[in-house]
NUKOL-201962 format. One record per residue (C-alpha): x, y, z; residue number from 0. Coordinates in Angstrom, 3 decimals, decimal comma. Last residue first. Layout:
N
@px:X py:Y pz:Z resi:NUM $
...
//
This chain:
74
@px:84,671 py:91,691 pz:132,397 resi:73 $
@px:86,571 py:89,020 pz:130,522 resi:72 $
@px:83,447 py:87,119 pz:129,510 resi:71 $
@px:81,859 py:90,290 pz:128,262 resi:70 $
@px:84,960 py:90,958 pz:125,970 resi:69 $
@px:84,811 py:87,570 pz:124,472 resi:68 $
@px:81,216 py:87,911 pz:123,711 resi:67 $
@px:81,847 py:91,130 pz:121,982 resi:66 $
@px:84,458 py:89,587 pz:119,741 resi:65 $
@px:82,209 py:86,772 pz:118,861 resi:64 $
@px:79,482 py:89,044 pz:117,874 resi:63 $
@px:81,921 py:91,108 pz:115,683 resi:62 $
@px:83,054 py:88,008 pz:113,965 resi:61 $
@px:79,544 py:86,694 pz:113,534 resi:60 $
@px:78,369 py:89,991 pz:111,981 resi:59 $
@px:81,407 py:90,074 pz:109,658 resi:58 $
@px:80,605 py:86,383 pz:108,566 resi:57 $
@px:77,087 py:87,204 pz:107,995 resi:56 $
@px:77,956 py:90,208 pz:105,811 resi:55 $
@px:80,451 py:88,326 pz:103,902 resi:54 $
@px:77,824 py:85,464 pz:103,251 resi:53 $
@px:75,489 py:88,204 pz:101,813 resi:52 $
@px:78,078 py:89,420 pz:99,547 resi:51 $
@px:78,846 py:85,932 pz:98,324 resi:50 $
@px:75,338 py:85,140 pz:97,789 resi:49 $
@px:74,653 py:88,398 pz:95,753 resi:48 $
@px:77,690 py:87,374 pz:93,616 resi:47 $
@px:76,285 py:83,884 pz:93,270 resi:46 $
@px:72,867 py:85,288 pz:92,158 resi:45 $
@px:74,660 py:87,674 pz:89,561 resi:44 $
@px:76,411 py:84,657 pz:88,224 resi:43 $
@px:73,261 py:82,712 pz:87,675 resi:42 $
@px:73,887 py:79,041 pz:88,290 resi:41 $
@px:73,034 py:75,910 pz:86,418 resi:40 $
@px:72,982 py:72,283 pz:87,680 resi:39 $
@px:72,250 py:69,476 pz:85,240 resi:38 $
@px:69,164 py:67,197 pz:85,334 resi:37 $
@px:67,663 py:68,709 pz:82,288 resi:36 $
@px:67,808 py:72,148 pz:83,848 resi:35 $
@px:68,519 py:72,335 pz:87,547 resi:34 $
@px:68,809 py:75,359 pz:89,528 resi:33 $
@px:71,249 py:77,373 pz:91,582 resi:32 $
@px:71,895 py:79,386 pz:94,778 resi:31 $
@px:74,451 py:77,675 pz:96,984 resi:30 $
@px:73,384 py:76,223 pz:100,330 resi:29 $
@px:70,395 py:74,212 pz:99,006 resi:28 $
@px:71,989 py:70,845 pz:100,092 resi:27 $
@px:72,317 py:69,796 pz:96,314 resi:26 $
@px:73,916 py:73,145 pz:95,438 resi:25 $
@px:76,631 py:72,964 pz:98,358 resi:24 $
@px:77,284 py:69,151 pz:97,293 resi:23 $
@px:77,707 py:70,003 pz:93,598 resi:22 $
@px:80,039 py:73,028 pz:94,398 resi:21 $
@px:82,010 py:70,816 pz:96,701 resi:20 $
@px:82,377 py:68,087 pz:94,016 resi:19 $
@px:83,516 py:70,810 pz:91,432 resi:18 $
@px:86,302 py:71,591 pz:93,868 resi:17 $
@px:86,376 py:75,292 pz:95,006 resi:16 $
@px:87,925 py:78,493 pz:93,781 resi:15 $
@px:84,570 py:80,329 pz:93,787 resi:14 $
@px:84,767 py:81,306 pz:90,012 resi:13 $
@px:86,682 py:78,144 pz:89,085 resi:12 $
@px:84,127 py:75,817 pz:90,847 resi:11 $
@px:81,331 py:78,085 pz:89,468 resi:10 $
@px:82,621 py:77,205 pz:85,943 resi:9 $
@px:82,772 py:73,601 pz:86,574 resi:8 $
@px:79,294 py:73,583 pz:87,977 resi:7 $
@px:77,915 py:75,324 pz:85,019 resi:6 $
@px:77,418 py:79,127 pz:84,698 resi:5 $
@px:74,569 py:81,182 pz:83,392 resi:4 $
@px:75,562 py:84,842 pz:82,641 resi:3 $
@px:72,659 py:87,401 pz:83,410 resi:2 $
@px:70,866 py:88,745 pz:80,353 resi:1 $
@px:71,778 py:92,249 pz:79,176 resi:0 $
//
């Protein structure tokens, strides 16, 4: 089955963001998307992978911050 392709408005609903935020993130290359005829499109599976990756990064950063705080109190 082919991956679902989403518009900016659909991505905004999917991520619970304002459409302009989605546009800005895509334009800055921070959100996985591509342009077709001047309009942004996003593969849902790519967005899901991006969210999983961001969750891993956030977890790593939180653990790193916790370790840094512990070392500063020793």
